[in-house]
N, C-alpha and C positions, 0 to 999 in steps of 0.2 A: 504493500500500500504506500503510495507516494504522498507528498505534501505539496500544498499550493499556498503561496503567500498572497494574502489579500491586503490592500491598503486599509488601515484603520481610520477611525473618525477623529475629528478635531475634538480635543478635550478642553473643558473649562472647569477643571476640578482644582480646588485650592489655589485659584489664580490670585496672586497678590502682587504688590509692588516690590516685593523683596525676593522674587525669583523662586518662591516655593510653589511650584505648580507642576502638573503632569505634562508629559511630552505630547507633541503634536505629530500627526501623520504616523501613528503607531502601526506596527505590522503584526498580524495574527496568522497563525498556521492552521490550515484546515486539512483534514484527511481526505484524500482523493480515492473514491471507490473504484473508478474505472478509468481507462486511458482516454486520450483525447478523441472526441467524436464531432460530427458536424450536425448542426440543427436542420431538421427537415423543413422548418418554416422559412428560414432565410439563408441557409447554407453557410452561416458563419461558424467558425470553429468554437467549440465549447467543451465543457466536461462536467459530468455530474460531481457534486461535492457534498460532503456530509459534515454537518455541524451539529453537535449534541444529538446525534441519532437521526436527524432530519435530512433526507437526501432529496436534492432537487437539481434541475439542469439550468445552467445559465450561460450566456454568451460571454466569452472572454473579452470581446471587443466592446461590451457594455459594462465596463468595470464600475461605472458610477451608479449602476442599478443594484450592485451587490449590497447585501445587508452589512452594516459596519458595526464592529464591536470594539468599544474602547478598552485599551489596555494601559494600565498605569505603569510608568517608568520612573526611574530616579532622575534627579536633577541633571546628572551628567549625560543623560540620553536626550536632552532637548535639542532643538535645532539651532541653538546658539553656539557659535564658534569664535574663539579669540586667538588671533595669531600675533606674534611679535616680530618686529624687525630687529635689526642689529643695533639700533641707536640707543635703546634703553631696555635691554631684556630683563633687568632686575625689577623695574617698575611693572612691566608686563606680567611677570611671574607673580608679583605681589597682588596685582589686580585679580588675576585668575584665582589665586589661593583664597582671597577674601570673598570671592563669589562662589567658592566651592566647586570650581571647574578646573580643568587641565588645559594648558596651552595647546593649541593645535600644532600638528607636526608640519614643519615647513623647511625646505632646503633653500638657503641663500648663500651664494658664493660669488667670488670675483674671478673673472678670467685674467690671464696674464696681461692683457691690454687694458684692464680696468673695467671692462663691461660687467654688468650685474646679471646674475642668473637666479631666477626664482622658480621653484616648483613646490606645489602643495603636496604633502605626503598623505593626505586623506581627503575623502570626498566632502565637498561643500554644496553639492547640488540641492537647491531648495532651502539652503540654510541662511540664517541671519548672521553675517560675518562682521567681526570687528577687528580692524588692523591697528595695532598700537605702534606708532612710529613718530616720535618728535623729530622735527627737521632742525635739530641742533647741529653745532659744528661736528664734522664737516657738513655744512648745510646742503650743498649741491649733491653730495653722495647720498645722504639720507633722504632727500626729496626724491631723487631718481629711484631709489629703492622702494619708497612708498608707492610711486606711480606704477612700477612694475608689479608690486604685490597686488595692487588694485586690479591691474589688467589680468593677472593670473586668476584672481577670484572671479572676475567677470566671465572669462573664457571657460571657467569650471562650472558655470551656471549657478552661481550663488544667487539667492533670492534678493537679499539686500546687502549692500556693502557700506559700512560706516568707517570712515577714516578717523581714528582716535589720535589726535595730534596734540599731545600735552603742551608742546611748545611749537608755535607756528612761526617758522622762519620767514624772513622778508616782510614781516608785519610792519616794520618801521617805514618801509617804502610804500606808504599808503596814500601819498598825494604828491603833487608837483610843487616844490618850493622854489624852483628856478626853471627857466626855459630849457627845453630839450632834455628833460629828465624822464625816465620811465617810471611807471607805477607798478613795481614788481609784485606787490601784494595781489593785485588784480590778475596779473599773469599767472601766478602760482595757483590762485583760486580756479582759473580756467583750466589749468593743467590737471588738477585733481578732479574736476568735474568731467572733463573729456576722457580721462583715464577710465571712468566708469563708477566713481563713487556716488552713492545715493544720498549720503549724509556725512556731515563733518561734526566731530565733537572736539572742541578746542578749549584749552584752559587759559584764562586771562590773556585775551588778545590785547595787543598794544593799544589799539583804538577800536571803538565800537563799530565804526563805519566799515571795518574789514568784513563784517558779517554780510554786508550788502554786496560785496564783490562776488559772492557765490550765488549761483542760480539753483542751488539745492539747499535743503534745510540745514541750519547751523545751530548746534546747541553750545552756547557759551557758558562754561562752568568757571566761576571765579574761585580762586584759591584762598580767598580771605577767611572762610570758615575754619580752615585748618590752622592758620596763623592766629586767628582770634582765640580759638580754644587754647592754644599754647600760652598766649599772653595772659589769658584769664587765670591760668594755673600759677602764674608768678605772683609773688607777694609785693605788688606795686600798688600803692594807694592811688585811687582814681583821681583824687584832687591834685596829684603831682604829675599827671600825664598830660602831654600835649602831642598831638599828631602833626607831623611836618611833611609837606609835599616838597620834594626836591626841585620841582620846577612848576611853572604856571600850568603846563599841560596836564599835570597829574592832580590838579585840585579836586576834580570831581571824585576821583578814586580815593584820595585822602579824606575828603569830607564824608563819604560813605563809610570808610573805615572808622573814622572818629565817632560817628553816630552810633555804631555798634560797640564801640569801646567806651561805654558809660557816657556817651555824648561828650567826649573830651574836646577841649578847645583846639583850634586849628592855626597853624603857622605855615607860611609859604616862603620858600627860598627863591629869590629873583635871580634867574640865571641867564646869561648872555652867551650864546654859542658862536664861536668864530670858525668852526670847521667840524667835519665829521669826527666823532670820538674826542673832541676837544671842547671843554666847557670852562666857563669862568663865572664865579659867583660874584654878584654885585652887592646885594643887601638882603635883609630879612624882614618879612612882614609878619608881625605878631610878637608875642612875648614868650620867651622860653627860660627866663632867669629863674634858677633854682628848681627847674622842672626836669622830669624824665622825658626826653624827646624820642618819639618813635617815628622814624623816617619810613615812608611807605612808597614803594614803586613797583611796577610790574616786572622789571628785569634789572639786573646789574651786568653790564658788559665789561667795560674797562674800569668801572668804579670811579671814574673821574668826577662825575656829577655828584654822587652821593658822598664821596670823600671830602670834596671841597665844601659841600653843604654841612657835613659833620664838623669840620674845622670852624666854620662860621658859627655854628650852634654853640660850640665850646667858647668861642670868643664872646658870645652874647650871654654867657653865664649858665648854660645848660648843665645840670648835674651829671646826667648820664645820657648817652645816645645809643639807641637801638636801630638797626637797619633791618627792615622786613621786605622781602621780595619773593615773588613766585618763581621766576626763572633766573637761575644762576648761570649766565653765559660764561662769565669769568675769563674774558680775554686778557692776555698780559697787558699791563702789569696789575691786574685787579687784586690778586692775592697779596701783593706787597702793600697796596693801599689799604686793604681791609684789615690786615693784621698789624697795622702800624700803631695801634693803641687808641685810635679815635673812637672805636665802638666798644661798648660794653658787651654786645652780642650781635652777631649777624645771623638772622633767621631766614632760611630759604626752604624751598620744597624740592622734591626729587623729580620734577618734570624733566630736568636735564641731569644726566649722571655727572657726579663730581669725582674726579680721580683722587685716590688716597693721598697722592703727593701734594694735592692742593688743599688738604685739610689744614686748619689752624685752630688754635685753642678757642677762639671766640665763635667758631662756626657751629650752628645748630641746623640739622637737616630734618625737616618734617615730611611725612609721606602723604601724597594725595591719592594713594591707591584706593582707599575706602571711598573717597569722594567720587572718583571716576567709576569705580565698580558699581556704586549705587546709581549713578547716572546711566550706565549701560543697562542695568536692570530696568530702569524706568523707561528708557527708550525702547528696549526690546518688548516690554510689556505694555507699551502705550499708556504709561501713567504720567501725570504731570507732577512737578515739584511743588506740592502744596502744603507741606507741614514741616515744622522744625525738626532737625537742624538743617534741612535741605530746601527750605522755602525760597532761598535766594538762588537756586540753581537756574531758574529761568527757563525751564523745559515746559512748553505748553502743548 
């Protein structure tokens, strides 16, 4: 007696926003009583099958008419797949572990001439696929790798492809400040879209308008909740706090941060930039004397802006200075500037991997894996971010 595999039904059992639900498109096994025969009515191939003692004849080509039987499976049997690029495998592994899943099997290698080869080592047909790959340095290598991963998933018939980009490179090139400049952020958005991505999940974009460069849905996840939770655990009197924006462009970000940090007062560093990666601090707007200053920015590149701002805060009488940022790009000479004694603590997240040789005593690295994992579950399960501590996720 042979066996026939029949497609199962869609399940809606224990369906929650935290990923505790049964699998979809389950497969059941039915005992086949006789070999393949042809219907006298329409000549289509079919076979009699027996389920729970009841034998009947059905056409194989009318599979949608078969009776469907739900079969519950574990969480690892769902149609959700997470794959990691080579940019930040540690973060990808942590995301998958927090979600109770295993990373998908994928082969990524470089040829002798530098070309990138990607092959999925498991089927993703009909799956909801999430590709975790920040476009951090080397930005061009990691971006090209992401595009090839997307293309591989599209050609493997994935149902939905979401590019999880914890750090979106080229985000600073979001407008023309001089004539004959490119807007590289729009170009990268077009590349990701044309490669076949159906959705982008990014963490702390440099500017909000970058979301408008995509013609596909973008879930913008701020890293502030992770940093705020850490600062709340420190024994700092709320009356002594002042939140500082290192430049005028970051005022909105700093104001939102200050509001969630016991509605702390706000100060602004007036900065005049004379060239790329070159900054000069002019003056300070606000009072920081005798206060614990918390400088907030979305990224630290060469640390020129935040280091000169910290020096100005000390000159103005700040008692301690903390630096808080989501993306630690840390281009030279950032480490020397940050470890020079200007900062009581430098608080970053792991959207970009930091090499061990770049660690210094004042550095604290927080993980966004739980935040991104929760977001992936909500996107996969079509839930909105409507309750604390994730009400600020902005997923509608």
